C-alpha positions in Angstrom: -26.2 180.3 39.1 -24.2 182.4 41.6 -21.1 184.0 40.2 -18.2 186.2 41.5 -18.4 189.6 39.8 -14.7 190.1 40.6 -13.5 186.8 39.0 -10.9 187.1 36.3 -11.9 186.0 32.8 -10.0 182.7 33.0 -12.3 181.8 36.0 -15.5 183.5 34.9 -15.7 181.6 31.6 -16.4 178.4 33.5 -19.6 179.7 35.0 -20.8 182.6 32.8 -23.6 182.0 30.4 -24.6 178.5 31.4 -26.8 177.1 34.1 -26.5 173.2 34.3 -29.8 173.0 36.0 -31.5 174.0 32.8 -29.9 171.0 31.0 -30.4 168.0 33.3 -27.3 169.0 35.3 -24.9 168.5 32.4 -21.5 169.9 33.4 -20.8 171.0 29.8 -23.6 172.4 27.6 -25.1 169.9 25.3 -25.3 170.7 21.5 -28.7 172.2 20.7 -28.8 171.0 17.2 -32.2 172.3 16.2 -33.5 174.8 13.7 -36.6 176.0 15.5 -37.9 176.3 19.1 -41.3 175.8 20.6 -43.1 178.7 22.3 -45.1 178.2 25.5 -47.9 180.3 24.1 -48.6 182.8 21.3 -47.9 185.7 23.6 -44.4 184.5 24.2 -43.8 184.1 20.5 -45.1 187.6 19.8 -42.8 189.1 22.5 -39.8 187.1 21.2 -40.2 188.6 17.7 -40.7 192.1 19.1 -37.3 191.9 20.8 -35.5 190.1 17.9 -36.6 192.7 15.3 -35.9 195.7 17.5 -39.6 196.7 17.8 -39.3 196.7 21.6 -36.0 196.3 23.5 -35.8 193.6 26.2 -36.5 194.9 29.7 -34.0 194.6 32.6 -33.9 190.9 33.6 -36.1 189.8 30.7 -34.9 186.6 29.0 -36.6 186.4 25.5 -37.7 183.1 24.2 -35.6 181.3 21.6 -37.0 181.5 18.1 -34.9 180.0 15.3 -31.2 179.2 15.2 -30.5 181.9 12.6 -31.8 184.4 15.2 -30.7 182.8 18.5 -29.6 179.4 19.8 -28.5 178.3 23.4 -25.0 177.3 22.3 -24.4 180.6 20.6 -25.8 182.7 23.5 -23.8 180.7 26.0 -20.6 181.2 24.0 -21.3 184.9 23.4 -21.6 185.6 27.1 -18.4 183.8 27.9 -16.4 185.4 25.1 -17.6 188.9 26.2 -16.1 188.3 29.6 -12.6 188.2 28.1 -12.9 191.7 26.5 -15.1 193.3 29.1 -17.8 193.7 26.4 -21.5 194.1 27.2 -22.4 191.6 24.4 -20.9 189.6 21.6 -22.2 188.4 18.3 -21.0 185.1 16.9 -20.8 185.0 13.1 -20.1 182.3 10.5 -16.6 183.5 9.9 -14.2 186.3 10.6 -15.2 188.0 7.4 -18.8 187.4 8.3 -18.3 189.4 11.5 -16.3 192.1 9.7 -18.8 192.6 6.8 -21.9 192.3 8.9 -20.6 194.8 11.5 -19.5 197.3 8.8 -22.7 197.1 6.9 -24.6 197.7 10.1 -23.2 201.1 10.6 -22.4 202.3 7.0 -24.8 203.6 4.4 -24.4 204.9 0.9 -22.5 208.1 0.9 -20.5 207.3 4.0 -16.7 206.8 4.2 -14.7 204.2 6.0 -11.0 204.7 6.5 -8.7 201.9 7.5 -5.1 201.1 8.5 -2.9 199.6 5.9 -2.1 196.8 5.6 -5.0 194.6 6.8 -5.9 190.9 6.1 -6.3 190.3 2.4 -10.0 189.4 2.6 -10.7 192.6 4.6 -8.7 194.6 2.1 -10.7 193.2 -0.8 -14.0 193.9 1.0 -13.0 197.5 1.7 -11.4 198.3 -1.6 -13.6 196.3 -4.1 -16.9 195.6 -2.5 -18.0 198.5 -0.3 -17.6 201.0 -3.1 -20.3 199.0 -5.0 -22.6 200.2 -2.3 -21.5 203.8 -2.8 -19.4 203.6 0.4 -16.0 205.2 0.0 -12.9 203.8 1.5 -9.5 205.4 2.1 -6.3 204.1 3.8 -3.7 205.4 6.1 -0.4 203.7 7.1 -0.8 201.5 10.2 2.0 203.5 11.8 0.6 206.9 10.7 0.9 209.8 13.0 -2.4 211.0 14.6 -2.0 214.3 12.7 -2.4 212.3 9.4 -5.5 210.5 10.7 -7.0 213.7 12.1 -6.5 215.5 8.8 -8.5 212.7 7.1 -11.3 212.9 9.6 -11.4 216.7 9.7 -11.5 217.0 5.9 -14.2 214.4 5.2 -17.4 214.8 7.1 -18.7 211.5 5.6 -16.2 209.4 7.6 -18.3 207.2 9.9 -15.9 204.3 10.7 -12.2 204.2 11.5 -11.1 200.6 11.1 -7.8 199.4 12.7 -6.0 196.0 12.5 -3.4 196.0 15.2 -0.9 194.5 14.9 -1.2 194.7 11.1 -1.3 191.5 9.1 1.4 190.5 8.2 3.8 193.4 9.0 3.1 193.4 12.7 2.9 197.2 12.9 0.9 198.4 15.9 -1.7 201.1 15.6 -2.3 203.9 18.2 -5.7 202.7 19.3 -6.2 205.2 22.2 -5.0 208.1 20.0 -7.4 207.2 17.2 -10.2 206.9 19.7 -9.4 210.4 20.9 -9.6 211.7 17.3 -12.9 209.9 16.7 -14.4 211.4 19.8 -13.1 214.9 19.0 -15.0 214.9 15.7 -18.1 213.0 16.6 -21.3 214.9 17.0 -25.0 214.0 17.6 -25.4 213.8 13.9 -22.1 212.2 13.1 -20.9 209.4 15.3 -17.5 208.0 14.3 -17.0 204.4 15.4 -13.6 202.9 16.0 -13.5 199.2 15.1 -10.4 197.1 15.9 -9.5 193.7 14.5 -7.8 192.1 17.6 -7.3 188.6 16.2 -3.5 188.6 16.5 -3.2 189.6 20.2 -6.6 189.3 21.8 -8.2 188.6 24.0 -5.2 187.7 26.3 -2.6 190.4 25.4 -4.7 193.3 24.1 -8.1 194.8 25.1 -9.1 197.5 22.6 -12.5 198.1 24.3 -10.7 199.1 27.5 -8.8 201.6 25.4 -12.0 203.2 24.2 -12.7 201.4 20.9 -16.4 200.9 20.1 -16.2 197.4 18.6 -13.6 194.7 18.7 -13.6 192.0 16.0 -12.0 188.5 15.8 -11.6 185.7 13.5 -12.6 183.1 16.1 -11.2 180.5 13.7 -7.8 181.5 15.1 -7.0 181.5 18.9 -10.6 181.3 20.2 -11.1 178.0 18.3 -7.5 177.2 18.4 -7.5 173.7 16.8 -7.9 174.5 13.1 -11.2 172.6 13.0 -13.8 175.4 12.7 -14.5 178.7 11.0 -16.2 181.6 12.9 -16.0 185.3 13.8 -17.0 187.4 16.7 -18.0 191.1 17.0 -18.1 192.6 20.6 -19.0 195.9 22.1 -21.7 197.9 23.8 -25.1 196.5 24.1 -26.8 199.0 21.9 -24.3 198.5 19.1 -24.4 194.7 19.3 -28.2 194.8 19.2 -27.9 196.5 15.8 -25.2 194.0 14.6 -27.4 191.1 15.6 -30.3 192.5 13.7 -28.2 192.6 10.6 -26.7 189.2 11.3 -30.2 187.7 11.4 -31.3 189.1 8.1 -28.0 188.6 6.3 -27.8 185.0 7.5 -24.4 185.5 9.0 -25.1 183.6 12.2 -22.8 180.7 13.1 -24.2 177.2 14.0 -24.5 175.4 17.4 -21.8 172.8 16.6 -19.3 175.5 15.9 -20.3 177.4 19.0 -19.9 174.2 21.1 -16.4 173.6 19.7 -15.3 177.2 20.5 -16.7 176.7 24.0 -14.6 173.6 24.3 -11.5 175.7 23.5 -12.1 178.6 25.9 -10.8 176.9 29.0 -7.3 176.5 27.4 -7.3 179.8 25.5 -5.0 181.7 27.9 -2.7 178.6 28.5 -2.3 178.1 24.7 -1.6 181.8 23.9 0.9 182.1 26.8 2.8 179.0 25.8 2.8 179.9 22.1 4.2 183.3 23.1 7.1 181.6 25.1 8.1 179.6 22.0 7.7 182.6 19.7 10.2 184.6 21.8 12.8 181.9 21.4 12.2 181.7 17.7 12.6 185.5 17.4 16.0 185.1 19.0 17.0 182.6 16.3 15.7 184.8 13.5 17.6 187.8 14.7 20.9 186.0 14.6 20.5 183.9 11.5 22.5 185.1 8.5 19.7 184.4 6.0 17.3 186.7 7.8 17.1 190.3 6.6 14.6 191.7 9.1 12.3 190.5 11.9 8.8 192.1 12.5 7.6 191.3 16.0 6.0 193.6 18.6 8.4 195.3 20.9 11.6 194.7 19.0 14.1 197.5 18.7 14.0 197.3 14.9 10.3 198.2 14.9 11.3 201.7 16.1 10.9 203.7 19.3 7.3 204.7 18.7 6.3 201.1 18.0 8.0 200.0 21.2 6.1 202.7 23.2 2.8 201.7 21.7 3.4 198.1 22.6 4.2 199.0 26.2 1.0 201.1 26.4 -1.4 198.7 24.7 -0.2 195.1 25.1 0.5 192.8 28.1 2.4 190.4 25.9 3.9 190.1 22.4 2.0 187.2 20.9 3.0 184.3 18.7 2.8 185.8 15.2 6.1 186.6 13.6 6.9 188.3 10.3 10.4 188.0 8.8 12.1 188.7 5.5 14.9 186.5 4.1 17.8 187.7 2.1 16.8 187.5 -1.6 13.3 187.3 -3.1 10.4 185.0 -3.7 12.7 182.0 -4.7 14.5 182.2 -1.4 11.3 182.6 0.6 9.8 179.6 -1.2 13.0 177.6 -0.4 12.3 178.1 3.3 8.6 177.4 3.0 9.3 174.1 1.1 11.9 173.0 3.6 10.2 173.0 6.9 9.0 169.7 8.4 7.3 170.3 11.7 6.1 173.8 10.7 3.3 173.2 8.2 2.9 175.2 5.0 -0.7 176.6 5.2 -2.5 179.9 5.7 -4.4 180.7 9.0 -2.9 181.1 12.4 -3.5 180.7 16.1 -3.9 176.9 16.0 -2.1 174.3 18.1 0.2 173.6 15.1 2.8 176.0 13.7 1.9 177.4 10.3 4.1 179.2 7.8 3.0 181.1 4.6 3.9 183.6 2.0 1.6 186.7 2.3 2.5 188.2 -1.1 1.3 185.2 -3.1 -1.2 183.7 -0.6 -3.2 185.7 1.9 -2.6 189.1 0.3 -2.3 187.9 -3.3 -5.3 190.0 -4.4 -3.5 193.2 -3.7 -1.9 195.1 -6.5 1.8 195.1 -6.8 1.8 198.8 -6.0 -0.4 198.3 -2.9 1.9 195.5 -1.6 5.0 197.7 -1.9 3.2 200.5 -0.2 2.1 198.2 2.6 5.5 196.6 3.1 4.4 193.2 1.8 7.5 192.2 -0.1 8.3 189.0 -2.1 10.8 187.9 0.6 8.3 188.3 3.5 7.2 185.2 5.5 4.6 185.0 8.2 5.0 182.4 10.9 2.3 181.4 13.5 3.9 179.5 16.4 2.1 176.5 17.7 2.5 174.2 20.7 5.1 171.8 19.4 8.3 171.3 21.4 10.2 174.6 20.9 13.5 172.8 20.4 12.1 170.9 17.5 10.7 174.1 16.0 14.0 175.9 16.4 15.9 173.0 14.7 13.3 172.8 11.9 13.4 176.5 11.1 17.2 176.7 11.3 17.7 173.9 8.8 15.2 175.6 6.4 17.0 178.9 6.7 20.4 177.3 6.4 19.4 176.3 2.8 19.3 180.0 1.9 22.7 180.9 3.3 25.0 182.3 0.6 28.7 182.0 0.7 
């Protein structure tokens, strides 16, 4: 199919990756629910496996045959090409979950004796993988504050020649602190050599792909829980890793052997959601901005964490201006009091649902300290700013006036006289 190389992502996703002529003219890709694929001849099968296992890279313009849905599948390949358009990536790798994408990608580029350093805090599952599981493979991990100065990060890299990956989550979950992605990229490049390539990976789930593009800032790999905004309807679980072609070829090789590939039905569902991704995220952001205004004024609220707010500090404001084109729909806020007061708010909302996850069409509210980040030690939580009175809110697509009224009545229950 002909395509416009200058089309913006919102337009490109409707034509990229799929040729209706190859599927009986179907306007939307059918679901290729099959485990295996037939080869035209033995030579085609041989060549497909040479490419799949990295024995011989695909030549320019070569389209390798499909083998097996753990290796490749039309729905997955169609979706990967469309998703890559949003971030300006060469290729994308769809995985069975966000953690599947994170673990598979990290294990691709780390070996025993290497070190990974990561911004703190990160999502609880990521934190557990880094702190508890990677060390079992003799891969060391160290942290630095998400808002750490570049001098701090450079000292870590300079003094540990085993560092091979710098992992950022920006904004941080759930404190909404923004990392200096371009600055960290500069540090990684400064200390990378032919024998020691330091990769910068960025979890872009909260802001991407609409409001943030880490690959365009120089990051090597961008990661997503596609369960969130990409899927957008809380009816699937998936993850995506994106980056340069040579890096993604390695990730896909590990994905095949580790069995971390997603399935055709999930790929089809995410494909269904892509057309409204930008519309959803922009409308959710509009509502979030109004909710932030309410939170800033309510007497039960101690502090609001949201990109670009004055209370986040001048450096954070500047980083937001440099890196984001929007502010997103995730809000962190603390109520006056402790866990009991936070729980009172959580138990009082009606339209805003009490559940973990984010980025869906419905508004969700949760308590990080006892839910998504409950595995962290008390000391680590304090260090990361995950307090007992911290609440995380993901703003959905309900009427904003209803959301405002719902949140206000829940917060009013915490007002002390």
